[in-house]
MARLORO-674380 format. One line per 8 residues: number of its first residue (from 1); for each residue x, y, z of C-alpha. Coordinates in nm, 2 decimals. Layout:
NUM = X/Y/Z  ...
END
This chain:
1 = -0.70/2.63/5.06  -1.07/2.56/5.05  -1.19/2.20/4.98  -1.37/2.30/4.65  -1.07/2.49/4.53  -0.84/2.21/4.61  -1.07/1.96/4.43  -1.10/2.19/4.13
9 = -0.72/2.20/4.11  -0.71/1.82/4.04  -1.00/1.81/3.79  -0.95/1.80/3.41  -0.90/2.14/3.26  -1.17/2.07/2.99  -1.43/1.79/2.95  -1.25/1.67/2.64
17 = -0.94/1.60/2.85  -1.11/1.33/3.05  -0.99/1.05/2.82  -0.64/1.19/2.83  -0.65/1.22/3.21  -0.76/0.86/3.24  -0.48/0.73/3.01  -0.22/0.97/3.16
25 = -0.33/0.86/3.51  -0.25/0.50/3.42  0.10/0.61/3.32  0.15/0.80/3.65  0.02/0.51/3.85  0.27/0.28/3.68  0.56/0.52/3.75  0.44/0.58/4.11
33 = 0.44/0.21/4.17  0.80/0.18/4.04  0.91/0.47/4.27  0.74/0.33/4.57  0.88/-0.01/4.51  1.24/0.14/4.49  1.18/0.33/4.81  1.05/0.02/4.99
41 = 1.34/-0.20/4.87  1.61/0.06/4.95  1.47/0.13/5.30  1.67/-0.15/5.48  1.99/0.02/5.37  1.87/0.36/5.49  1.76/0.20/5.82  2.10/0.04/5.87
49 = 2.27/0.37/5.81  2.03/0.56/6.04  2.09/0.31/6.32  2.47/0.34/6.27  2.47/0.72/6.28  2.24/0.73/6.58  2.48/0.50/6.77  2.76/0.76/6.73
57 = 2.58/1.00/6.97  2.64/1.31/6.75  2.35/1.54/6.66  2.10/1.28/6.77  1.80/1.51/6.71  1.88/1.59/6.35  1.97/1.22/6.28  1.65/1.12/6.45
65 = 1.45/1.36/6.22  1.64/1.21/5.92  1.55/0.86/6.03  1.19/0.96/6.07  1.18/1.11/5.72  1.32/0.78/5.58  1.06/0.58/5.77  0.78/0.81/5.67
73 = 0.88/0.77/5.30  0.89/0.39/5.35  0.56/0.39/5.52  0.38/0.61/5.26  0.53/0.41/4.97  0.43/0.08/5.13  0.08/0.20/5.19  0.04/0.29/4.82
81 = 0.17/-0.05/4.71  -0.09/-0.22/4.94  -0.39/-0.01/4.82  -0.27/0.03/4.45  -0.50/-0.23/4.30  -0.80/-0.09/4.48  -0.71/0.26/4.35  -0.68/0.13/4.00
89 = -1.02/-0.04/4.01  -1.16/0.29/4.13  -0.99/0.47/3.84  -1.12/0.22/3.59  -1.47/0.27/3.72  -1.45/0.63/3.61  -1.35/0.80/3.94  -1.12/1.08/3.83
97 = -1.04/1.18/4.19  -0.81/0.88/4.22  -0.55/1.10/4.05  -0.54/1.30/4.38  -0.33/1.03/4.52  -0.07/1.07/4.25  -0.06/1.44/4.29  -0.04/1.40/4.67
105 = 0.26/1.17/4.64  0.42/1.42/4.41  0.38/1.68/4.68  0.49/1.44/4.95  0.82/1.34/4.79  0.91/1.70/4.72  0.81/1.79/5.08  1.03/1.51/5.21
113 = 1.32/1.64/5.00  1.27/2.00/5.12  1.24/1.88/5.49  1.55/1.66/5.46  1.75/1.94/5.30  1.65/2.18/5.58  1.75/1.92/5.83  2.08/1.87/5.64
121 = 2.17/2.23/5.72  2.25/2.12/6.07  2.43/1.80/5.95  2.62/1.87/5.63  2.51/2.23/5.53  2.39/2.12/5.18  2.05/2.11/5.00  2.13/1.83/4.76
129 = 1.84/1.61/4.87  1.58/1.88/4.78  1.74/1.95/4.44  1.77/1.59/4.34  1.41/1.49/4.45  1.27/1.81/4.30  1.42/1.74/3.95  1.35/1.36/3.97
137 = 0.99/1.40/4.07  0.92/1.66/3.80  1.06/1.43/3.53  0.90/1.11/3.66  0.56/1.27/3.73  0.47/1.50/3.44  0.15/1.66/3.59  -0.06/1.95/3.46
145 = 0.14/2.28/3.47  -0.14/2.46/3.67  -0.12/2.19/3.94  0.26/2.16/3.95  0.30/2.54/3.96  0.08/2.56/4.28  0.24/2.26/4.45  0.60/2.36/4.36
153 = 0.54/2.72/4.46  0.38/2.63/4.79  0.65/2.39/4.90  0.93/2.61/4.77  0.81/2.92/4.96  0.81/2.71/5.28  1.16/2.58/5.19  1.29/2.94/5.14
161 = 1.14/3.05/5.47  1.31/2.76/5.64  1.65/2.85/5.48  1.61/3.21/5.59  1.51/3.10/5.94  1.82/2.87/5.97  2.09/3.08/5.79  1.95/3.43/5.78
169 = 2.10/3.65/5.50  2.44/3.48/5.50  2.62/3.43/5.17  2.57/3.05/5.19  2.20/3.09/5.26  2.14/3.34/4.98  2.33/3.11/4.73  2.12/2.82/4.84
177 = 1.80/3.02/4.79  1.91/3.12/4.44  2.02/2.77/4.34  1.71/2.61/4.48  1.48/2.86/4.31  1.65/2.80/3.98  1.61/2.43/4.03  1.24/2.47/4.11
185 = 1.20/2.67/3.79  1.38/2.41/3.59  1.17/2.14/3.76  0.85/2.32/3.66  0.97/2.36/3.30  1.06/1.99/3.28  0.73/1.88/3.43  0.53/2.10/3.20
193 = 0.73/2.01/2.89  0.69/1.63/2.95  0.32/1.68/3.03  0.25/1.87/2.71  0.46/1.62/2.51  0.27/1.33/2.66  -0.06/1.51/2.59  0.03/1.59/2.23
201 = 0.14/1.23/2.18  -0.19/1.09/2.31  -0.39/1.34/2.11  -0.20/1.22/1.80  -0.27/0.86/1.89  -0.64/0.94/1.94  -0.65/1.13/1.61  -0.47/0.83/1.45
209 = -0.73/0.60/1.59  -1.01/0.82/1.47  -0.85/0.83/1.12  -0.81/0.46/1.13  -1.18/0.41/1.21  -1.28/0.64/0.94  -1.04/0.47/0.70  -1.18/0.12/0.79
217 = -1.53/0.25/0.74  -1.46/0.39/0.40  -1.25/0.08/0.33  -1.54/-0.16/0.40  -1.80/0.06/0.22  -1.60/0.08/-0.10  -1.80/-0.10/-0.38  -1.49/-0.26/-0.52
225 = -1.25/-0.51/-0.37  -0.98/-0.33/-0.17  -0.66/-0.48/-0.03  -0.41/-0.30/0.21  -0.06/-0.45/0.22  0.27/-0.36/0.38  0.53/-0.22/0.14  0.82/-0.39/0.32
233 = 0.70/-0.76/0.28  0.37/-0.73/0.08  0.19/-0.89/0.37  -0.18/-0.82/0.35  -0.31/-0.62/0.65  -0.67/-0.55/0.56  -0.92/-0.65/0.29  -1.28/-0.57/0.27
241 = -1.57/-0.81/0.23  -1.59/-0.76/-0.15  -1.23/-0.86/-0.18  -1.29/-1.17/0.03  -1.59/-1.26/-0.19  -1.41/-1.19/-0.52  -1.11/-1.40/-0.43  -1.34/-1.68/-0.32
249 = -1.21/-1.74/0.03  -0.85/-1.74/-0.07  -0.63/-1.70/0.24  -0.53/-1.35/0.15  -0.34/-1.30/0.48  -0.11/-1.59/0.39  -0.08/-1.53/0.02  0.04/-1.17/0.03
257 = -0.01/-0.89/-0.22  0.22/-1.07/-0.46  -0.07/-1.29/-0.57  -0.21/-1.00/-0.77  0.09/-0.98/-1.00  0.21/-1.22/-1.27  0.57/-1.25/-1.14  0.81/-1.08/-0.89
265 = 0.96/-0.88/-1.18  0.62/-0.71/-1.25  0.57/-0.66/-0.88  0.90/-0.48/-0.84  0.83/-0.26/-1.14  0.50/-0.16/-0.98  0.68/-0.07/-0.66  0.94/0.13/-0.85
273 = 0.68/0.34/-1.03  0.49/0.39/-0.70  0.80/0.52/-0.52  0.84/0.77/-0.80  0.48/0.88/-0.87  0.29/0.77/-0.56  0.01/0.60/-0.75  -0.08/0.38/-1.05
281 = -0.42/0.40/-1.22  -0.57/0.14/-1.45  -0.31/-0.13/-1.45  -0.45/-0.42/-1.65  -0.34/-0.78/-1.55  -0.49/-1.13/-1.57  -0.64/-1.29/-1.26  -0.38/-1.45/-1.04
289 = -0.57/-1.78/-1.03  -0.44/-2.01/-1.32  -0.78/-2.17/-1.33  -0.93/-1.84/-1.44  -0.74/-1.77/-1.75  -1.00/-1.56/-1.91  -1.05/-1.33/-1.61  -0.89/-0.99/-1.62
297 = -0.87/-0.73/-1.34  -0.77/-0.36/-1.34  -0.56/-0.25/-1.05  -0.53/0.10/-0.90  -0.25/0.12/-0.65  -0.17/0.40/-0.41  0.13/0.44/-0.18  -0.02/0.54/0.16
305 = 0.08/0.55/0.53  -0.12/0.33/0.76  -0.04/0.34/1.13  0.28/0.52/1.05  0.40/0.25/0.81  0.42/0.27/0.42  0.16/0.05/0.27  0.01/-0.04/-0.07
313 = -0.36/0.04/-0.11  -0.48/-0.18/-0.40  -0.82/-0.15/-0.56  -0.93/-0.42/-0.80  -1.20/-0.40/-1.07  -1.31/-0.70/-1.28  -1.29/-0.59/-1.64  -1.34/-0.92/-1.80
321 = -1.65/-0.81/-1.99  -1.48/-0.49/-2.10  -1.17/-0.69/-2.21  -1.40/-0.92/-2.41  -1.56/-0.62/-2.58  -1.22/-0.47/-2.65  -1.11/-0.80/-2.81  -1.42/-0.80/-3.02
329 = -1.36/-0.44/-3.13  -1.00/-0.52/-3.20  -1.11/-0.82/-3.41  -1.35/-0.61/-3.60  -1.08/-0.35/-3.66  -0.84/-0.61/-3.81  -1.08/-0.85/-3.98  -1.24/-0.81/-4.32
337 = -1.61/-0.75/-4.27  -1.73/-0.97/-4.57  -1.51/-1.28/-4.54  -1.40/-1.27/-4.17  -1.03/-1.31/-4.26  -0.75/-1.07/-4.18  -0.79/-0.73/-4.35  -0.54/-0.54/-4.56
345 = -0.42/-0.31/-4.27  -0.35/-0.60/-4.04  -0.19/-0.82/-4.31  0.05/-0.54/-4.43  0.15/-0.48/-4.06  0.24/-0.84/-4.02  0.44/-0.84/-4.34  0.62/-0.52/-4.24
353 = 0.71/-0.66/-3.90  0.85/-0.98/-4.06  1.07/-0.78/-4.30  1.18/-0.49/-4.07  1.22/-0.64/-3.72  1.56/-0.73/-3.58  1.46/-1.10/-3.60  1.35/-1.08/-3.96
361 = 1.22/-1.41/-4.10  1.20/-1.56/-4.45  0.86/-1.62/-4.60  0.68/-1.70/-4.92  0.41/-1.48/-5.05  0.12/-1.60/-5.27  -0.08/-1.32/-5.44  -0.43/-1.44/-5.55
369 = -0.69/-1.28/-5.78  -1.04/-1.42/-5.83  -1.13/-1.49/-6.19  -1.46/-1.37/-6.33  -1.58/-1.16/-6.03  -1.69/-0.87/-6.25  -1.89/-1.09/-6.48  -2.07/-1.25/-6.18
377 = -2.15/-0.90/-6.04  -2.28/-0.78/-6.38  -2.49/-1.08/-6.46  -2.62/-1.19/-6.12  -2.58/-0.89/-5.90  -2.35/-0.79/-5.62  -2.51/-1.02/-5.36  -2.41/-1.32/-5.57
385 = -2.07/-1.15/-5.62  -2.02/-1.13/-5.24  -2.12/-1.49/-5.20  -1.87/-1.58/-5.48  -1.59/-1.41/-5.28  -1.69/-1.58/-4.96  -1.69/-1.93/-5.12  -1.34/-1.86/-5.27
393 = -1.21/-1.75/-4.93  -1.37/-2.05/-4.76  -1.20/-2.29/-5.01  -0.87/-2.13/-4.96  -0.89/-2.15/-4.58  -0.97/-2.52/-4.59  -0.65/-2.58/-4.78  -0.41/-2.39/-4.55
401 = -0.22/-2.50/-4.24  -0.27/-2.33/-3.90  0.05/-2.13/-3.93  -0.03/-1.99/-4.27  -0.19/-1.64/-4.28  -0.46/-1.53/-4.52  -0.57/-1.17/-4.56  -0.78/-0.97/-4.81
409 = -0.60/-0.70/-5.00  -0.94/-0.57/-5.12  -1.20/-0.64/-5.39  -1.11/-0.97/-5.56  -0.75/-0.99/-5.43  -0.61/-1.20/-5.15  -0.26/-1.27/-5.01  -0.14/-1.59/-4.84
417 = 0.17/-1.56/-4.62  0.38/-1.87/-4.55  0.62/-1.78/-4.27  0.95/-1.96/-4.27  0.84/-2.16/-4.58  1.01/-2.20/-4.92  0.81/-2.15/-5.25  0.75/-2.52/-5.27
425 = 0.52/-2.50/-4.97  0.32/-2.23/-5.15  0.30/-2.46/-5.47  0.17/-2.74/-5.25  -0.09/-2.52/-5.09  -0.20/-2.38/-5.43  -0.25/-2.74/-5.56  -0.47/-2.81/-5.26
433 = -0.67/-2.50/-5.32  -0.73/-2.60/-5.68  -0.85/-2.94/-5.57  -1.09/-2.77/-5.32  -1.22/-2.54/-5.60  -1.29/-2.85/-5.81  -1.47/-3.04/-5.53  -1.68/-2.73/-5.45
441 = -1.77/-2.68/-5.82  -1.89/-3.04/-5.86  -2.15/-3.01/-5.58  -2.23/-2.64/-5.62  -2.56/-2.53/-5.77  -2.44/-2.17/-5.82  -2.44/-2.02/-6.17  -2.06/-1.98/-6.15
449 = -1.74/-2.18/-6.10  -1.47/-2.11/-5.84  -1.15/-2.00/-6.01  -0.85/-1.78/-5.93  -0.50/-1.69/-6.05  -0.19/-1.67/-5.83  0.16/-1.54/-5.82  0.44/-1.66/-5.58
457 = 0.73/-1.45/-5.45  0.99/-1.56/-5.19  1.16/-1.32/-4.94  1.46/-1.38/-4.72  1.64/-1.14/-4.48  1.89/-0.92/-4.64  1.70/-0.87/-4.97  1.72/-0.51/-5.08
465 = 1.35/-0.47/-5.15  1.06/-0.29/-5.00  0.72/-0.43/-4.90  0.55/-0.25/-5.19  0.80/-0.39/-5.44  0.76/-0.74/-5.30  0.38/-0.72/-5.34  0.43/-0.58/-5.69
473 = 0.65/-0.88/-5.78  0.39/-1.12/-5.66  0.12/-0.93/-5.84  0.31/-0.94/-6.17  0.35/-1.32/-6.13  -0.02/-1.35/-6.08  -0.09/-1.15/-6.40  0.14/-1.37/-6.60
481 = -0.08/-1.67/-6.50  -0.40/-1.47/-6.57  -0.28/-1.37/-6.92  -0.17/-1.73/-7.00  -0.52/-1.85/-6.90  -0.68/-1.62/-7.16  -0.48/-1.78/-7.44  -0.58/-2.14/-7.34
489 = -0.91/-2.31/-7.39  -1.08/-2.36/-7.06  -1.42/-2.42/-6.90  -1.60/-2.09/-6.84  -1.59/-1.97/-6.48  -1.97/-1.91/-6.49  -2.28/-2.08/-6.63  -2.54/-1.92/-6.85
END
C-alpha cells in the first residue's frame, strides 16, 4: 500500500470528526496502556513456560517460534509503555497521526494471534489464540470500520493462506477456515458497533455541552432573576446575576430553592402540581426574607432536564408595586367613596360570612340613620350635606373599638357590627357616640347639629333568620326611636 494511501486510512473521515478522534484517541490510549501493562506483567509466566517446554526437546522449532512471539509481544508492549507519555504530549499538541500507533498495535496483536495459531497447527492443531485475540482486540479497540475492515481483511487473508498451506483442503483445515472467517466477521461487527456507539455517545455529549452553553447564555441574559435547582434535594445549581443582586448576596447555593416558599407544605404542593402539569405560571408569594414583609414576588416554575437530571427552573418577578396597586384598587372597591369607611357590598359580605360559615359567631348589630340630612341638603346644598355625613361618620368612628366594624348602607344610613358582643356593648358604644356628637356640636360653627337615630338587634348562631330579616329588625328598632323623637321637644338639628 502506498504511503499516502496508508496515511489517508488513519485520518479522520471528515473535518468535523477531529474532536471526536482526539477524544476517542485518549480512550484508545488508555485501553492500550492497560493491555500493554497486562502483557508485560504476564510475560514472566509465559517465559517460564517457554523455557520449560523448550527443555523437553520436543518440536523445538515451533516452541522457539512461540517463545519468540511471546517475547515480541512483551517487547512491543514495553516499548509503548516507555514512550506513551511522549505520544500523549504529541497528541495533545494536535498531531492526529499519533493514532497510527494505536491502529498499528491493533494490527500487531491480531497478527501475533494469527501467527501463533498457525504455529499451533504443528503443536496442538487448534486456532484458539487467533480467535481469542481477534475478538478481544475488536472489543477493546473500537476503531473506525473502514480501517478495521482493511486491517482485519488483510491479516485474515494471510491467515487463510497459511491454513491452506499447512492443512490443504482437509476437513479440519476447511472447518478452521470457516470458523475463523465467522470470527473475523463477528470481530468486525463488534468493533464497528462499539465505535459507532462511542461516536454517538460523544456526539450526544457535545450536543449536550452546546445546549448547556446556549442555556447558560440565555440564562444569564434573562432580564429577570432566574434560579435552577435540583428536584431531588432543591439544591440550587445555577443563578444569574440578577438573582444574585435581587437576593442581595444571600448564599443561594447554601440556602436551596426552599427559601422561595413560605413553608415545606407549600413547597411540596408546588412540586406535586409541576409533576402533573410541568409548569406553574404567576404564583404569588411574599419575599422569603422576614425583614421584607411588604415585598411580593411572582414565581414562574418549569420542570426541566438539565444535564440529564430533573430540575426546577424558577423565574422571579418583583410585583410589590403591582401588589400595592391591587390593594389600592381592592380598597377602593370595598370602601365608601365619600366617607372612607367600608361600603355596603363589603359590609353585607362580612355579615353573611358571620351568619353562614361553619364557625358562625354571635354579634350585635346597630342600625343608624342620620337625622335632618334632607333639610341640610335642601337649605344649604349637597356639599354641606356631604360634609354633614362625613362629620357624623367621623364622630362614630372615634367612639368605636378596633374590633368594631362600621359600614355605610347608603345615603344617610350606617351599620355598626359588634362581633362576639352582647347588646350592652352596643348601648355603651351608642352612649359614647352621643357624647361625641355633643362635643362636636359645642365647637362646630356649622349651621347644623350632629344627630342620629339607632336600632339594636342581637344575633346568635342557630337563629332561624336571614340577613335581610335581621337588618329589617334593626331598621324597625331605629324607626321606633326616630318616631319617639318627633313627639318629644328637642333642640333642632340645624340652625337658621
